[in-house]
NUVOMI-317941 format. One record per residue (C-alpha): x, y, z; residue in three letters. Coordinates in steps of 0.25 Angstrom, whole numbers, plus 2048, in hexadecimal, padded with zeros to 3 digits. Example, Ala and Ser with C-alpha at 12.3 -4.5 7.8 and 13.67 -1.06 7.14 Angstrom:
2
8317EE81FALA8377FC81DSER
This chain:
118
7CA87480CMET7D186B816GLU7DF867812VAL7E4859816LEU7F3858818GLN7F984A81BLEU80884981ELYS80B83A81EILE81783181CASN813826813LEU81B819812PRO81E817803VAL82480B7FCTHR82B80C7EFPHE82C8007E6ILE8348007D9GLU82B7F97CFASP8337F87C1GLY8348067BCASP82B80D7C7ALA82B80F7D6VAL81F80C7DDVAL81C8157EAALA81280E7F3TYR80C811801THR804807809PRO7FF812812ALA7F6817806LEU7F780A7FEASP7FC8147F3LEU8068127E8SER80B8197DCTHR8188187D3ALA8228207CDGLY82E81F7C3ASP83881F7CFASP8378217DELYS8368307DEGLU82B8307D3ASP8248257DCALA82582F7E8LYS81F83A7E0ARG8148317DAMET81182C7E8PHE81083A7EEALA80683D7E3GLU7FE8307E5ALA7FD8337F4VAL7F88417F1ASP7ED83C7E8ILE7EA8317F2PHE7E783B7FDPHE7E08457F4GLU7D683A7F0ASP7D48357FELEU7D1844802ILE7C88467F6ALA7C083A7F8HIS7BF83C808ASN7C582F80ATHR7D3832811LEU7CF82D81FASP7C9820819GLU7D481C810VAL7DF820819LEU7D9818825THR7D780C81BGLU7E680D818LEU7E980C827GLY7EC81B82ATRP7E9821837SER7E582F83ALYS7E6837847SER7E484584BILE7F384784EGLU7F9841842THR7EF840837GLY7EF83582ETRP7FA82B82FGLN7FD81F826PRO7FF81182CPRO80C80D830HIS812805825ILE81F7FD826SER8267F581BGLN8307EA81CGLU8367DF813ALA8327D1817ILE8397C5811LYS8307BB80BMET8307AE803ALA8267AD7F8VAL82479F7F2ILE81E79E7E5GLU8167927E1SER81278E7D3THR8077857D9ARG7F87887D7LYS7F47937E1ARG7E97917ECGLY7E37857F1CYS7D578A7F4GLY7D7788803ASP7D4796808GLN7D7792816LEU7E578E814SER7E8798809CYS7EB7A780DARG7ED7AB7FFARG7EB7A37F2GLU7F97A57EESER7FF7A07FCVAL7F87937FECYS7FD788808ARG7F477D803TYR7F577B7F4MET7EC7717EDSER7F076B7E0TYR
C-alpha cells in the first residue's frame, strides 16, 4: 500500500463569530469552527485530514486540487495557490429604493443598479 504524505503550509483565517471561532482556508475552500481559536485549530486539522482522506479514497486528489488552483511538480509535489489578504477601505451605500431596473446591459448586479426605473 502506497502512503501519501503532504507537508504543506495552509493559509488559515480565523473569524470570531459570536461564541465560536471559524477557521477557513481558501486554498481548500474549507472551513470549520470551534469554541475558541485553539479548538478551531484542532477542528481544522481534523477537517483537513478528513478532506484528504476522502479525496484519496475516491481517487480525486489530482482533480480537486487542480480545480482549487494547486500546482504539482516532481521537485516540490503539490503546492497550494499563493493567497494574500489585505484590508480594503470601501464605502457601501444602502438604498431603500426598489432594486433592479431590468436593463441587464447597464446593471452588473441587481443590487447595484445605475439606472433605476420608478
